[in-house]
C-alpha positions as CSV (number, residue, x, y, z in Angstrom):
1,M,22.1,-61.9,11.5
2,T,22.2,-62.2,7.7
3,E,23.8,-59.7,5.5
4,A,22.0,-58.6,2.4
5,R,23.9,-58.1,-0.8
6,V,24.1,-54.5,-1.9
7,G,24.2,-53.6,-5.5
8,Y,26.2,-50.6,-6.7
9,H,25.6,-48.0,-9.4
10,K,28.9,-47.5,-11.3
11,E,29.8,-44.1,-12.7
12,F,33.1,-43.3,-14.4
13,K,34.5,-39.8,-14.7
14,T,37.8,-38.5,-16.2
15,A,39.9,-36.2,-14.1
16,S,43.1,-34.4,-14.6
17,F,45.8,-35.0,-12.0
18,Q,49.3,-33.5,-12.4
19,G,48.9,-33.1,-16.1
20,K,47.7,-36.7,-16.6
21,S,44.2,-37.9,-17.4
22,I,42.9,-40.5,-15.0
23,T,39.6,-42.4,-14.8
24,V,37.8,-42.3,-11.5
25,E,35.2,-44.9,-10.7
26,N,32.4,-43.9,-8.3
27,L,30.4,-46.7,-6.7
28,T,27.1,-45.6,-5.2
29,P,25.2,-48.2,-3.2
30,M,21.6,-48.9,-4.3
31,L,19.6,-49.1,-1.1
32,S,15.9,-49.3,-0.4
33,P,14.4,-46.0,0.8
34,K,14.2,-47.4,4.4
35,A,17.8,-48.5,4.4
36,R,18.9,-45.2,2.8
37,D,17.1,-43.2,5.5
38,K,18.6,-45.3,8.3
39,R,22.1,-44.9,6.8
40,K,21.6,-41.1,6.5
41,R,20.5,-40.8,10.1
42,E,23.7,-42.8,11.2
43,I,25.9,-40.5,9.2
44,E,24.2,-37.4,10.5
45,S,24.5,-38.6,14.1
46,C,28.3,-39.2,13.7
47,L,28.7,-35.8,12.0
48,Y,26.8,-34.1,14.8
49,E,29.1,-35.7,17.4
50,V,32.2,-34.4,15.6
51,F,30.8,-30.9,15.1
52,V,29.7,-30.6,18.7
53,K,33.1,-31.8,19.9
54,Y,34.9,-29.1,17.8
55,A,32.3,-26.4,18.3
56,L,32.8,-26.7,22.0
57,G,36.6,-26.4,21.6
58,R,36.2,-23.2,19.5
59,A,33.8,-21.6,22.0
60,Q,36.5,-22.1,24.7
61,M,39.1,-20.4,22.5
62,H,37.2,-17.1,22.3
């Protein structure tokens, strides 16, 4: 299996933390629409598993 190189879009923002100004670098992967949709489905699947796990626990508490 070969790994494709992923390019990233860099975005810099300045934030205040404990009275000091810091620069935050945000790297967003630039994916093809097909790869972006696949990654989104993977993330949503993992989130669903977590939410179901904790939702069941909350239902038992009531």
